[in-house]
Every structure is written in C-alpha cells, then in structure tokens.
C-alpha positions in Angstrom: -58.7 34.9 27.1 -59.8 31.6 27.8 -58.2 28.4 26.4 -59.0 26.9 23.1 -59.2 30.2 21.2 -55.7 30.2 19.4 -54.4 27.2 17.3 -56.9 26.9 14.3 -56.8 24.8 11.1 -55.9 26.8 8.2 -55.0 26.2 4.5 -54.6 30.0 3.9 -53.7 32.9 6.2 -53.9 36.6 5.4 -53.2 35.8 1.3 -50.2 33.5 2.4 -50.9 29.7 1.2 -49.9 27.4 3.4 -47.7 24.4 2.1 -50.6 21.9 3.3 -53.6 22.2 5.6 -52.5 22.5 9.2 -52.9 23.7 13.0 -51.4 27.7 13.0 -49.5 28.1 16.2 -47.2 30.9 17.8 -47.1 34.3 16.8 -49.5 33.9 13.9 -52.2 32.1 16.1 -51.9 34.8 18.8 -51.8 37.9 16.3 -55.0 36.7 14.8 -56.6 35.7 18.2 -55.7 39.4 19.8 -56.3 41.2 16.3 -52.8 42.7 16.9 -52.3 45.5 14.5 -48.9 44.6 13.3 -47.4 42.8 9.9 -47.7 39.1 9.7 -44.0 37.7 10.5 -42.0 36.8 7.5 -42.2 32.8 8.6 -45.3 31.4 10.6 -45.6 27.9 12.2 -48.1 25.1 11.3 -48.7 21.8 13.1 -48.9 19.0 10.2 -51.1 16.1 10.6 -48.8 14.0 8.4 -46.0 13.6 10.4 -43.7 15.8 8.5 -41.2 18.4 9.5 -39.6 20.9 7.2 -39.1 24.4 6.5 -40.3 26.9 3.2 -39.8 30.3 2.6 -42.2 31.6 4.8 -43.1 28.3 7.0 -42.1 25.9 9.2 -43.8 22.8 9.7 -43.9 20.7 12.6 -45.4 17.7 13.8 -48.2 16.9 16.3 -45.7 16.1 19.0 -44.6 20.0 18.7 -48.1 21.2 19.2 -48.7 23.2 22.5 -51.6 23.4 25.0 -54.2 25.7 23.5 -53.4 28.6 26.3 -51.8 31.8 26.0 -48.8 31.2 28.1 -48.0 27.8 26.3 -48.5 29.5 22.6 -45.7 32.1 24.0 -43.2 29.4 25.3 -43.7 27.5 21.7 -43.4 31.0 19.9 -40.1 32.0 22.0 -38.5 28.5 21.7 -39.2 28.0 17.7 -39.8 31.6 16.4 -37.3 33.7 18.4 -38.3 37.2 20.0 -40.5 39.5 18.2 -40.5 42.7 19.8 -43.2 44.5 18.1 -45.5 41.5 18.9 -44.9 41.8 22.5 -45.7 45.4 22.6 -48.3 45.1 21.0 -49.6 41.8 22.8 -48.8 43.6 26.8 -51.1 46.6 25.4 -53.8 44.5 25.0 -53.4 42.5 28.5 -53.9 44.2 31.7 -51.1 44.2 34.5 -52.8 41.7 36.4 -52.8 39.3 33.7 -49.6 39.8 32.8 -48.7 39.2 36.5 -50.7 36.2 36.4 -49.0 34.9 33.3 -45.2 35.1 34.2 -46.0 33.4 37.5 -47.3 30.3 35.8 -43.8 28.9 36.0 -42.0 31.4 38.2 -38.8 30.0 37.7 -39.2 29.0 34.3 -37.0 30.4 31.5 -39.8 31.4 29.1 -41.8 32.9 32.0 -38.5 34.9 33.1 -38.5 36.1 29.6 -41.8 37.1 28.9 -41.6 39.1 32.4 -38.2 40.6 31.5 -39.7 41.7 28.2 -42.7 43.4 29.6 -40.5 45.4 32.0 -38.0 46.2 29.6 -40.7 47.2 27.1 -42.7 49.3 29.4 -39.6 50.6 31.7 -41.8 49.5 34.8 -41.7 46.8 37.2 -44.3 44.1 38.1 -45.4 43.5 41.6 -43.0 40.9 41.6 -40.0 40.4 43.7 -36.6 39.7 42.4 -35.6 36.0 41.7 -32.7 35.1 44.0 -32.0 31.6 43.0 -31.5 30.0 39.0 -29.2 30.0 36.6 -29.0 33.0 34.0 -30.6 32.3 30.8 -30.1 34.3 27.5 -32.9 36.1 26.3 -32.5 35.6 22.4 -31.3 32.0 21.3 -28.2 32.6 19.3 -29.2 29.9 17.1 -32.1 31.4 16.0 -31.3 35.1 15.8 -28.1 37.3 16.1 -27.3 38.4 19.4 -24.6 40.1 21.5 -21.8 38.1 22.6 -21.3 40.1 26.0 -24.9 40.6 27.5 -26.0 42.8 30.4 -27.3 40.7 33.1 -30.8 41.0 34.4 -30.2 39.7 38.3 -34.2 40.4 39.1 -34.8 38.1 36.3 -32.0 35.9 35.8 -31.8 37.0 32.3 -28.8 37.4 29.9 -30.1 40.4 28.0 -28.0 39.8 24.5 -30.7 42.1 22.3 -28.5 44.0 19.7 -30.2 47.4 20.7 -32.1 49.5 23.5 -35.6 49.9 24.2 -35.4 53.0 22.0 -34.3 50.9 18.9 -33.7 47.6 18.5 -34.8 45.7 15.3 -33.7 41.8 15.0 -31.9 39.6 12.4 -32.7 36.1 12.1 -29.7 33.6 11.3 -30.1 32.2 7.6 -28.0 29.9 6.0 -26.9 32.6 3.7 -25.8 34.9 6.8 -24.0 32.2 8.3 -22.4 31.5 5.0 -21.3 35.2 4.2 -19.8 35.2 7.8 -18.0 31.8 7.7 -16.2 33.1 4.6 -15.1 36.3 6.6 -15.5 38.5 3.8 -13.5 41.5 5.4 -10.5 39.1 5.3 -11.0 38.2 2.0 -11.2 41.9 0.8 -8.0 42.7 2.6 -6.3 39.6 1.2 -6.9 41.0 -2.5 -6.2 44.4 -1.5 -2.8 43.3 -0.3 -2.0 41.7 -3.9 -2.6 45.3 -5.4 0.1 48.0 -6.1 -0.2 51.3 -3.7 -0.5 53.7 -6.8 -3.1 51.5 -8.4 -5.0 51.0 -5.6 -5.1 54.7 -4.7 -6.0 55.8 -8.4 -8.5 53.1 -8.2 -10.1 54.5 -5.0 -10.2 58.2 -6.5 -12.1 56.6 -9.4 -14.4 54.4 -7.1 -14.9 57.3 -5.0 -16.4 59.5 -7.7 -18.5 56.6 -9.1 -20.0 55.8 -6.0 -21.2 59.5 -5.4 -22.8 59.5 -8.7 -24.4 55.9 -8.1 -25.9 57.3 -4.8 -27.5 60.3 -6.9 -28.8 58.3 -9.9 -30.3 55.8 -7.3 -32.4 59.0 -6.1 -33.3 59.8 -9.9 -30.8 62.6 -10.2 -28.1 63.7 -12.4 -25.5 65.8 -10.3 -23.2 68.3 -11.7 -19.7 67.1 -11.5 -18.4 69.7 -8.8 -22.0 68.1 -6.6 -20.8 64.7 -7.0 -17.2 65.3 -6.1 -18.4 67.2 -3.0 -20.7 64.1 -2.1 -17.7 61.9 -3.0 -15.5 63.8 -0.4 -17.8 63.3 2.2 -18.0 59.3 1.9 -14.3 59.6 1.8 -14.2 60.8 5.4 -16.8 58.2 6.4 -15.7 56.4 9.6 -13.6 59.6 10.8 -16.2 61.5 12.7 -19.0 60.8 15.4 -22.3 60.0 14.4 -24.9 62.2 16.0 -27.9 64.8 15.3 -25.3 67.5 14.1 -22.7 65.3 12.1 -26.1 64.2 10.0 -27.4 67.6 9.6 -23.9 68.8 8.1 -24.2 65.7 5.5 -27.8 66.8 4.4 -26.1 70.4 3.8 -23.6 68.8 1.5 -26.3 66.7 -0.3 -29.0 69.5 -0.7 -27.5 72.3 -3.1 -30.1 74.5 -2.6 -32.4 74.7 0.2 -34.5 78.0 -0.1 -37.6 75.4 -0.7 -37.0 72.9 2.2 -36.8 72.7 6.0 -33.6 71.4 6.9 -33.0 69.4 9.8 -35.7 66.6 11.3 -38.6 67.1 10.0 -41.6 69.1 11.6 -44.6 67.5 9.3 -45.4 64.2 7.9 -43.7 62.4 5.1 -44.1 59.5 2.7 -42.3 58.1 -0.4 -44.3 57.6 -3.6 -46.1 59.7 -6.1 -48.8 62.2 -6.2 -51.8 61.8 -8.1 -51.9 63.7 -11.5 -55.3 64.9 -11.4 -56.0 65.5 -7.6 -52.0 66.0 -6.4 -53.0 63.8 -3.5 -50.6 61.6 -2.0 -50.3 57.9 -3.5 -47.8 56.6 -0.5 -45.1 53.7 -1.2 -43.9 54.1 2.2 -45.2 56.3 5.1 -42.3 57.9 7.4 -42.5 58.1 11.1 -44.4 60.8 12.5 -42.6 64.0 12.7 -43.2 64.2 16.7 -41.3 60.6 17.0 -38.4 61.2 15.1 -36.3 63.0 17.4 -36.7 60.0 20.0 -36.6 57.7 17.4 -33.0 59.1 16.2 -32.0 59.2 19.8 -32.6 55.4 20.1 -30.7 54.7 16.8 -27.5 56.6 18.0 -27.8 54.8 21.4 -28.1 51.4 19.6 -25.5 52.1 17.0 -23.0 53.3 19.7 -23.5 50.1 21.8 -23.0 47.9 18.8 -19.9 50.0 17.7 -18.1 49.3 21.0 -18.7 45.2 20.7 -17.8 42.8 18.3 -21.2 42.6 16.6 -20.6 41.8 13.1 -20.1 45.5 11.0 -22.2 44.2 7.9 -25.4 43.5 10.4 -24.9 46.5 12.2 -24.9 48.3 8.9 -28.1 47.1 7.8 -29.8 47.6 11.2 -28.9 51.2 11.3 -28.8 52.3 7.9 -32.2 50.6 7.0 -33.8 51.9 10.3 -32.5 55.7 9.5 -34.1 55.4 5.9 -37.5 53.7 7.3 -37.6 56.6 9.9 -37.1 59.1 6.8 -36.2 62.0 9.6 -35.6 65.0 6.6 -37.7 66.5 3.8 -35.0 65.4 1.3 -31.6 63.7 1.4 -32.8 60.8 3.6 -31.5 58.2 0.9 -28.1 59.4 0.2 -27.2 59.6 3.9 -28.5 56.4 4.3 -26.0 55.3 1.8 -23.7 57.2 3.5 -24.2 55.4 6.8 -23.0 52.2 5.2 -19.9 53.6 4.7 -19.6 54.9 7.8 -20.5 51.9 9.6 -18.2 49.6 7.7 -15.0 52.1 8.2 -15.8 52.6 11.8 -16.1 48.9 12.6 -12.9 48.4 10.5 -14.8 46.5 8.1 -13.7 48.8 5.2 -10.3 50.3 5.7 -10.4 54.1 6.0 -9.2 56.2 3.0 -10.0 52.9 0.9 -13.2 53.5 -0.5 -15.9 50.8 -0.4 -18.3 51.4 -3.3 -21.6 49.8 -1.8 -23.8 52.2 -3.7 -22.4 51.4 -7.0 -23.4 47.8 -6.1 -27.2 48.8 -5.0 -27.4 50.8 -8.2 -26.4 47.5 -10.1 -28.9 45.5 -8.2 -31.6 48.6 -7.9 -34.5 46.0 -8.6 -33.3 44.3 -5.5 -33.0 47.1 -3.6 -36.4 48.3 -4.2 -37.8 45.0 -3.3 -35.9 44.9 0.1 -37.5 48.3 0.9 -40.8 47.6 0.1 -40.5 44.3 2.1 -40.6 46.5 4.9 -42.8 49.5 3.6 -45.7 47.8 2.1 -47.0 45.4 4.6 -46.8 48.5 7.1 -49.4 50.4 5.1 -52.4 48.4 6.3 -51.8 49.5 9.8 -50.8 53.0 9.4 -53.9 55.4 9.2 -53.1 58.7 7.5 -55.0 61.6 5.8 -54.2 63.7 3.0 -53.4 67.5 4.3 -54.1 70.7 2.4 -50.3 70.6 1.0 -50.9 67.3 -0.6 -48.5 65.5 2.5 -49.8 63.0 5.0 -50.7 63.1 8.6 -50.6 60.0 10.5 -53.4 59.8 13.1 -52.6 56.3 14.9 -49.6 55.6 17.0 -46.7 54.5 15.1 -43.3 54.6 16.4 -42.9 50.9 17.5 -43.3 50.0 13.9 -39.8 51.9 13.2 -38.3 50.6 16.6 -39.0 46.9 16.4 -38.8 45.5 12.8 -37.0 42.2 11.4 -34.2 43.2 9.2 -33.3 40.0 8.0 -34.2 40.7 4.0 -32.1 43.9 4.7 -29.0 42.5 6.0 -29.4 39.5 3.2 -29.3 42.0 0.6 -26.6 44.1 1.8 -24.4 41.3 2.4 -25.0 40.3 -1.4 -23.9 44.0 -2.3 -20.8 44.0 0.1 -20.0 40.6 -1.6 -20.7 41.9 -5.1 -18.3 44.9 -4.4 -15.7 42.3 -3.1 -15.9 40.2 -6.0 -16.7 42.2 -8.8 -16.8 46.1 -8.6 -13.5 47.0 -7.0 -11.6 44.3 -9.0 -13.2 45.3 -12.2 -11.9 48.7 -11.6 -8.3 47.8 -10.6 -8.2 45.4 -13.8 -9.4 48.5 -15.7 -6.3 50.8 -14.5 -3.9 47.9 -15.0 -5.3 47.4 -18.6 -5.2 51.4 -18.9 -1.6 51.5 -17.9 -0.4 48.7 -20.2 -2.2 50.7 -23.1 -0.7 54.0 -21.9 2.9 52.7 -22.0 2.7 51.4 -25.4 1.4 55.0 -26.6 4.0 56.6 -24.3 6.8 54.4 -26.0 6.0 54.4 -29.4 4.1 57.8 -30.1 5.3 60.0 -26.9 1.7 60.8 -26.5 1.0 63.4 -23.7 -1.2 61.9 -20.8 -4.3 64.4 -22.0 -4.0 62.4 -25.6 -3.9 59.0 -24.1 -6.7 59.3 -22.3 -8.6 60.9 -25.6 -7.3 57.9 -27.6 -8.8 55.6 -25.0 -11.7 57.1 -24.3 -12.6 57.4 -28.2 -11.8 53.6 -28.5 -13.7 52.8 -25.5 -16.7 54.4 -27.1 -16.6 53.0 -30.8 -15.9 49.1 -29.8 -12.3 49.8 -30.1 -12.0 51.4 -33.6 -11.3 55.1 -34.4 -14.5 56.5 -35.8 -14.1 58.2 -39.6 -14.7 61.6 -37.6 -12.0 61.0 -35.1 -9.5 59.7 -37.7 -10.5 63.3 -39.9 -9.8 65.8 -36.7 -8.7 64.7 -33.4 -6.2 62.1 -35.0 -5.7 63.1 -38.6 -1.8 62.8 -37.9 -2.1 59.1 -37.6 -1.1 57.2 -40.6 -3.3 54.2 -41.6 -0.6 51.7 -40.2 -0.3 53.5 -37.0 -4.4 53.6 -36.7 -4.2 49.8 -37.2 -1.5 49.1 -34.8 -3.1 51.1 -31.9 -6.3 49.5 -32.5 -4.6 46.0 -32.4 -2.9 47.2 -29.2 -6.3 48.4 -27.3 -7.5 44.8 -28.5 -4.8 43.0 -26.9 -5.0 45.3 -23.7 -8.9 45.7 -23.1 -10.2 42.5 -24.6 
C-alpha cells in the first residue's frame, strides 16, 4: 500500500468517541487501512494538534512531535514502541501482505530493533523463514517491552534475529497482558505473602475447619454461577476435586476426569472435546434458533488450541511468571475456547484453584475460595467475559444447524490464541484480593464467634454439639431471637430467663 493512506483525522472511530479530534495512528490506523477482520484494541492512539499528552481508558494521546511518517513501516514502528505487541494484528496483517513485501519491509532498517521484531514475529507466527541471512552482529533486544506488557523474565534468545523472545506463551496459545496501575499495585503488595501472614495468625484447628466450610461454599458457588442448585453429595464431590487442585498434572486426561465429576448424568452428552460447534446464550422461544452471547472455538480447532494451552501453561509453571496472571491467561483462555459440551465453567474455575496452588500462591490443602468471590461479583464476571466475547461476534461467520446449534464458517482459531487478557487479569486479582481480605477472614471470624457461643452453651447448659448447632442456626435465621414456634417445640425445656440469657450471649458473640 502506498504512503499517505494510514493516518487520518477522526473524532469517532467504530463507535468509540475520541477525547478530541486528532490523527489516528498505530494499530487503529493500520487495522482500518487494511480492513483487518479483528476487534479494535482496548486502547487506541491519537495525535493531538493541541500539544497535549494524556491517557484515558480507551485512548492515549500524543503531541505532534510523536507523529510517525505515514508509511506502513513507520506506523508499525510507532505501534510496537507505544502500543506494545499485538499478535492477532500481526497474524492478520501478514496474511494480507505478500512474502516479498514483508521481506522488503523488514530490510528497510535491517539492524533496527523494530525491523528485527517484525521479522521475528513473521517467522514465529508462521513457523517459516524469509529469504534473509541470519544476523551475526548487534545487541539482543527484548521482543516485549516490559514497561508495557508482562513478559517472561528469562527469555529464549533467537540468534537469527538478535531478539530475546520473552513472550509468555507458545505460538499455539499466547494471550498477552498489559501493565496497568491496578496490576502493578497488586503485584507490589504481594498478596500471597499477605495471605500467608494472616493465615499464620489463625489456630490450625480453626483453619482446618474453615477450609472444610470454604471448600463446600466454593463448590456450591461454582454451581450457582452456572445457574444450578446441586445436591449436597454432588457439591461435596466437586469440593473434594477442588481440594486436590494442584496435586496432579494438567492434561487432556485430567480435564476429562474432572468433566466426569462435574457431569453426573452423561447420557445426553458426548463427553470429552466437542465434535460440533458450541455457543453460550439462549434459543429463540419461537423458532428455537441460537442467540449467541459467545461463540466457542470450532470443534476441529479445539484439540490444537488445547495442545497450545497446555504447552504454554507448562512453560509458565516452570518460570517465576506471576501466578495470578498465569491463572488468568490459562483459565480464561480455556473458557473462551469452551472445549466441552458442558462443564466448561466449573472446570475453568477449577483451573484457577489448580494454578494458584501449583504455583504456590495458595497453599495446597488450604482452600482458596475464589469462586465464592466470583459469585459475589457475578455482574463484573459477566462483563469481563463479555469484554472478550461480544466484540468477536462481528468477526465470526456462522449459520444455524438443523439441531439449532451453530456452525462457524470462517477461520477463527487465532481469536482464541492471541487475545488481550488484561481485563480478565484485573478481575481475577480483584477476586483474589477479596478472598484474602473478606471471604477467608469472615469464615474464620464466624468460627471463632461460633466457638465462643458453643463454649457458653457447653458450660451453662451442657448441650450436645447437635443441639448447639441447632440453637445457633435458629438464632441466625431469626435475627438473634428464638421464634415462638421454636420455643414451643425444639426448645420448650428452656425457661424465659434462660432464653433471654442465650439471646443476650448470641448478641455478644455475633454482633
């Protein structure tokens, strides 16, 4: 494409209002110029004529001195320098360009770091070499700018390009996370140490009992998120599986085992990877046609995507890459792929437990009830899932099958390989923090209050444990007072004075 076809003045772009009229540059300008079939990046870049530089949620605005020359190469250099690496963009762009054009492009400044990055990205994404000799001189440069995006601290050197490949994934699966103030602050606080410091103050007996309660609570929460009300036995079975998270290797067989635990009755399902299309959403009440909120990866892509996901997780597990960020990349990547007909959501949340335990953020055997926090923030959870799924719907061509499922007609595999997982990482860190600050302390505090009340009832009334539990449950359900019915039946043996004393002690313990 000729020069002078990229930058253009805008005040509105694909329904997104710019903070001021300015020149659209970088990824946004190139996506538009080449009509690339991909969602618009979360943050776009604008050149202001007002000599102002600032950042908003969806825009970064630079002064005219940052304006790139209006050529493909200079726009790419600008994008890499100020907007980070967008793997989906490069995969889509390279498919539009001839190999000859790409070869010419990366030799404009053959020793330049951005030329080498573009060159490396082409050969890495397509696993093929351009007709260019290996470089023999020049410093190695990091592919990802660690000030912009989270990267591996120990990269793999590519001597051919003199590039340090610090991507946190494989070519088969590599979502990326941008650095944000929220994520930087959470990482600086070191929530894992904060959690351990708190847990060390709790008596081991109380902690073990709290873990048992939290295990069941987390299991039930995971079913509730899916709109299910499981039997107690089913919740206990899934809770037992969660309790073992981090103790086994993560592979296809292990996930299939978990699916069998989640799905009690598999007569109407094909277990294992899907052999048909899949979607999340409703069916039209009249016609039965699908109304998708999310369209899953094509069935024929699932095995390849999961192979990439497992390979990326194995790499990250053996590095010092942040455990919460790893959990966000892998668990949300899994649920976006949606490899099974049913059980995806609960296994997605199991993966959070597994990774946090395996990478020693959460102690094995001490349940870390992140699903309970997700349930408490269910609206935010839906928003963070939709922030990925909804923009994709415009780029997935599908039609309804005879069984009112969906069949995808175009190539979509890269949408599930290379996505921006920043929103998902921020949400997960919020839930992890909430779990440490609110959910675990609440359960521990409740048990401590319970024990105080139990000690009183044991001492004064010599009540058996079963009766103690019943007293506390009745008082909890009736705002600290015995109901008239309870006093006439279960607790008819108590005098009025004893009733008043028990209610007063409950208030002292639990208020």
